[in-house]
C-alpha positions in Angstrom: -0.7 -15.2 -3.9 -3.0 -15.6 -7.1 -2.5 -11.9 -7.5 1.4 -12.0 -7.9 1.9 -15.4 -9.2 3.8 -15.2 -12.7 3.6 -11.1 -11.9 6.8 -11.0 -13.8 6.8 -13.1 -17.2 8.2 -13.3 -20.8 6.6 -9.8 -21.7 8.1 -7.8 -18.7 11.5 -9.4 -19.0 11.4 -8.7 -22.6 10.6 -5.0 -21.9 13.8 -4.8 -19.2 17.3 -3.4 -20.8 19.6 -6.1 -21.8 22.2 -5.3 -19.1 19.3 -5.4 -16.5 19.8 -8.0 -13.6 16.8 -9.0 -11.8 16.6 -10.3 -8.0 13.7 -12.0 -6.4 14.1 -12.4 -2.5 10.4 -11.8 -1.8 8.3 -14.9 -2.9 8.6 -17.7 -5.2 6.4 -17.5 -8.2 6.4 -13.7 -8.7 8.7 -14.6 -11.8 7.7 -17.0 -14.0 10.9 -19.3 -13.7 10.5 -20.8 -17.2 10.2 -17.3 -18.8 13.3 -16.5 -16.7 15.5 -19.2 -18.0 14.4 -18.7 -21.5 15.2 -14.8 -20.9 18.8 -15.8 -19.4 19.5 -18.3 -22.0 18.6 -16.2 -25.0 20.2 -12.9 -23.4 17.0 -11.0 -23.1 18.4 -9.8 -19.6 22.1 -10.1 -18.4 21.4 -11.9 -15.0 19.3 -13.0 -12.1 19.8 -13.6 -8.4 17.1 -15.7 -7.1 16.7 -16.6 -3.1 12.8 -18.1 -3.7 11.3 -20.6 -6.0 8.0 -21.4 -6.9 8.6 -25.1 -5.4 11.0 -25.0 -2.9 13.4 -26.9 -3.3 13.1 -26.6 -7.1 13.3 -29.9 -8.9 16.5 -31.1 -10.3 15.6 -30.9 -13.8 14.1 -27.2 -13.2 15.1 -25.1 -16.7 15.8 -22.3 -14.2 18.6 -24.4 -12.6 20.5 -24.8 -15.9 20.2 -21.2 -16.8 23.3 -19.0 -17.4 24.2 -15.8 -15.5 22.3 -16.9 -12.5 23.0 -16.9 -8.8 20.6 -18.9 -6.7 20.5 -19.0 -2.7 18.5 -21.8 -0.9 16.0 -18.9 0.6 18.6 -17.6 2.9 19.7 -14.4 1.3 18.6 -12.3 4.3 20.7 -14.5 6.8 23.9 -12.3 7.6 25.6 -12.4 10.9 24.0 -9.4 12.1 20.3 -10.6 11.3 21.0 -13.8 12.9 22.2 -12.0 15.9 19.2 -9.8 16.1 16.9 -12.8 15.4 18.6 -14.6 18.5 18.0 -11.2 20.7 14.6 -10.8 19.6 13.6 -14.8 20.5 15.5 -14.1 23.7 13.8 -11.1 24.7 10.3 -12.4 23.6 11.0 -15.7 26.0 12.0 -13.3 28.7 9.0 -11.2 28.5 6.9 -14.6 28.3 8.4 -16.0 31.4 7.6 -12.8 33.2 4.1 -13.1 32.5 4.4 -10.1 29.6 2.8 -10.8 26.5 5.7 -10.2 24.2 5.9 -7.3 22.0 6.0 -9.6 19.0 3.0 -11.5 19.5 0.8 -11.7 16.5 -2.1 -13.3 18.0 -3.1 -11.6 21.2 -6.2 -13.5 22.0 -4.2 -16.8 22.5 -2.3 -14.9 25.2 -5.0 -14.6 27.8 -4.8 -17.1 30.7 -1.4 -18.1 30.1 0.6 -17.9 33.6 4.1 -17.1 34.0 6.7 -19.7 34.7 9.2 -17.8 36.6 10.6 -14.4 36.8 13.9 -14.3 34.7 14.1 -10.6 34.7 14.6 -10.7 38.8 16.7 -13.8 38.6 19.1 -11.8 36.0 19.5 -9.0 38.5 20.8 -11.1 41.4 
């Protein structure tokens, strides 16, 4: 958002301890990537872990990609085996609820749910 873009820039990075490691898994653009690249190259901070970028994927010539002491992940830092299993179970539960005519608990737009007819009763099928 405009309020958070560049929230952490050169001034904020320079105010950190020299042994600091900054991690961003929230939103791309929160950290000014050029300022971060310069801070890493200049030893202003010790390192960084970045999972999100202002532009995804980042351009091959983006200064951040050449910075030292940097770990980059392709926006998958939260994708552990446990989180993937939980995601799969949540999707299966939502599909089962919807097929049974129940609005899934995770529905974000409840107004869109009205008028949808169940396709079958999965819960009854599973009990047989």
